[in-house]
C-alpha positions in Angstrom: 0.0 0.0 0.2 1.1 3.7 -0.4 0.4 5.6 2.9 -0.2 8.7 4.5 0.6 9.5 8.0 0.9 12.7 9.8 2.3 13.9 12.9 4.7 11.1 12.1 8.2 12.6 13.7 7.0 11.2 17.0 4.4 9.0 19.1 2.0 7.3 17.0 2.2 8.5 13.9 6.2 7.5 14.3 5.5 4.1 15.0 2.9 3.6 12.3 4.8 4.7 10.5 7.8 2.5 11.1 5.4 -0.1 11.7 4.3 -0.2 8.1 7.2 0.6 6.3 8.8 -3.4 7.9 5.6 -4.6 6.4 7.0 -3.5 2.8 4.7 -1.1 2.8 5.8 2.4 1.1 4.8 5.6 3.4 5.3 9.3 3.2 5.7 10.8 6.3 4.7 14.3 7.5 5.8 16.7 9.8 7.4 19.7 10.8 10.7 18.5 12.3 13.4 18.0 9.2 15.5 16.3 11.7 13.1 13.2 12.4 11.7 12.9 9.2 15.5 12.7 7.8 15.9 9.7 10.9 12.6 7.8 9.6 13.8 7.9 5.5 17.3 6.8 7.0 16.0 3.5 8.8 14.1 2.7 5.9 15.3 4.9 2.8 13.4 2.4 0.3 10.1 2.3 1.9 9.3 6.1 4.0 9.3 9.6 1.6 8.7 12.7 3.8 6.9 16.0 3.2 7.5 18.7 6.0 4.8 21.3 6.8 3.2 22.7 9.3 -0.7 21.6 9.0 -1.6 24.8 10.0 -0.8 26.5 7.2 -3.8 26.2 5.1 -1.4 27.1 1.7 1.7 24.4 2.8 -0.8 21.9 3.2 -2.2 21.5 -0.1 0.7 23.0 -1.2 2.1 19.7 -0.3 -0.4 17.3 -0.1 -1.9 17.8 -3.3 0.7 16.4 -4.9 0.3 13.2 -4.1 -2.3 11.4 -6.4 -1.7 7.3 -5.8 -2.3 6.9 -2.1 -4.2 4.0 -0.7 -4.7 5.7 2.7 -4.0 8.9 4.6 -3.6 8.2 8.4 -4.3 11.6 9.5 -2.3 11.3 13.3 -1.2 15.2 14.0 -2.4 16.8 17.2 -1.7 18.5 20.6 -3.0 19.2 23.9 -3.8 21.3 26.7 -5.6 20.9 29.9 -7.6 24.4 31.1 -7.5 25.5 34.5 -11.4 26.8 34.7 -10.3 29.7 36.9 -8.1 31.2 35.2 -10.5 30.6 32.0 -8.4 30.7 28.6 -10.1 31.0 25.4 -7.2 31.4 23.2 -6.4 28.0 24.5 -9.2 26.9 22.9 -8.0 28.5 18.9 -4.5 27.0 19.7 -5.7 23.8 19.9 -8.7 23.9 17.6 -6.1 24.9 14.7 -3.9 22.0 14.9 -6.6 19.1 15.9 -9.7 20.7 13.8 -8.9 22.9 11.4 -5.2 21.3 10.8 -6.3 18.1 10.2 -9.4 20.0 7.8 -7.0 21.4 5.6 -5.2 17.6 5.0 -8.1 16.3 4.3 -8.7 19.2 1.4 -5.7 18.6 -0.1 -5.6 15.0 -0.6 -9.3 14.2 -0.9 -10.0 15.0 -4.4 -7.3 12.3 -5.4 -8.6 10.0 -3.2 -10.2 6.8 -5.2 -12.3 4.0 -4.4 -11.1 1.7 -2.3 -9.1 4.7 -0.6 -8.9 4.9 3.0 -9.2 8.3 5.0 -8.1 7.9 8.8 -8.7 10.3 11.4 -7.5 10.2 14.7 -9.6 11.8 16.9 -8.9 10.2 21.2 -11.6 8.3 23.8 -11.4 11.6 25.7 -14.1 12.2 23.5 -16.7 10.0 25.5 -17.0 11.4 28.8 -17.2 14.8 30.7 -13.1 14.9 31.6 -12.0 17.4 34.2 -10.1 20.7 32.6 -10.3 18.8 29.2 -12.8 21.0 27.9 -10.1 22.0 24.5 -8.7 19.2 24.0 -12.1 16.7 24.2 -13.6 18.8 22.3 -11.8 19.3 19.5 -11.4 15.3 19.3 -15.5 15.2 19.7 -16.0 17.4 16.5 -13.3 14.9 15.2 -15.3 12.2 15.2 -18.0 14.0 13.8 -16.7 15.3 10.5 -15.3 11.7 10.3 -19.1 10.1 10.6 -20.8 12.6 8.3 -17.4 12.0 6.0 -18.0 8.3 5.7 -21.7 9.0 5.1 -20.8 11.4 2.0 -18.1 9.2 0.7 -19.6 6.3 0.7 -20.4 6.7 -3.0 -17.5 7.1 -3.6 -16.0 4.0 -2.4 -14.0 5.6 0.2 -13.7 4.4 3.5 -13.3 6.2 6.9 -12.7 5.1 9.9 -12.2 7.1 12.8 -9.4 6.3 16.0 -10.1 7.1 19.7 -7.2 5.7 21.4 -6.7 5.8 25.6 -4.2 7.2 27.1 -0.7 5.9 24.9 3.6 6.5 26.4 4.0 9.5 23.9 5.9 12.8 24.6 2.8 14.5 24.9 1.3 12.3 27.3 4.6 12.0 29.2 3.8 16.1 30.1 0.3 15.4 31.6 0.2 15.4 35.7 -1.8 12.6 36.3 -2.3 8.8 36.4 -3.5 7.5 33.4 -5.2 4.4 34.0 -4.2 1.2 31.3 -1.8 3.8 29.4 0.1 1.0 26.4 2.9 1.8 24.7 3.2 3.4 21.2 3.8 -0.9 19.9 0.1 -1.9 21.3 -1.2 1.5 19.6 0.0 1.1 16.4 -0.9 -2.7 16.2 -4.7 -1.9 17.2 -4.5 0.4 14.7 -3.1 -1.4 12.2 -5.4 -4.4 12.5 -8.4 -1.9 12.9 -8.1 -0.4 9.5 -7.6 -3.9 7.5 -10.3 -5.5 9.8 -12.4 -2.1 8.4 -13.7 -1.1 11.6 -15.7 2.2 12.1 -14.6 3.1 14.7 -10.8 1.8 16.4 -11.0 2.1 19.7 -8.4 0.9 22.3 -7.3 -0.1 25.1 -10.9 -2.3 24.7 -11.8 -2.2 28.4 -11.0 0.9 29.0 -12.8 2.1 25.5 -15.8 -0.6 26.5 -15.8 1.4 30.2 -15.9 5.2 28.2 -18.5 4.2 26.3 -20.5 2.5 29.2 -20.3 6.4 30.5 -21.4 7.6 28.1 -24.5 6.0 27.6 -25.7 6.4 30.6 -28.1 10.0 31.7 -25.6 13.6 31.4 -26.0 14.1 34.8 -24.6 10.6 36.2 -22.0 11.4 33.7 -20.9 14.3 35.7 -21.5 13.1 38.7 -18.9 9.7 37.6 -16.4 12.2 36.3 -16.2 13.8 39.4 -15.4 10.4 41.5 -12.3 10.1 38.6 -11.2 13.7 39.0 
């Protein structure tokens, strides 16, 4: 397969690029860190090519991605996380996070969607945080909830073109982003396990690739409860 991965310079995106390349697929690794991209290419010179750009720059993103015409799978991983202190409510934080997690991802979709063909896969990486009203997660969780809704809606509209849309809802994964968290992260998994779960889910045509399984099922159960119960449970979890 020919696979395009954004956010490929660290975390889940990097591991996906390495694992797909190791399996013999051709990968276009995308990110902002030129040095990190070069290191990826050095490990798999035949399998990995790279594009260096910032997804928040629409013109740059479209210029880079629009040139890719033979694409079997696009995995949009680039994302950031910030946690809100409601006593010092900062609306600028919403703008910063949404600029990457939502608008940056949509820049990528706009750039590459015209070149996708029947049988291609469009994979949007969100988060299980979208399921439950976690403390301090107003910014991050809502940005990922937007991605999930967009994925489901795109699935409806792209079905006629034969393009498969899949969303990914990870729990806590051992990445540089979660290393900065100052709270307990239950059932945190390695990037190797995250990559394996995503690749398996893509191959099996899962609409919602959620992992680790028990953690995802637990959050989905809470999400089905009345809103007042969800808030009460979230308070206890906090």
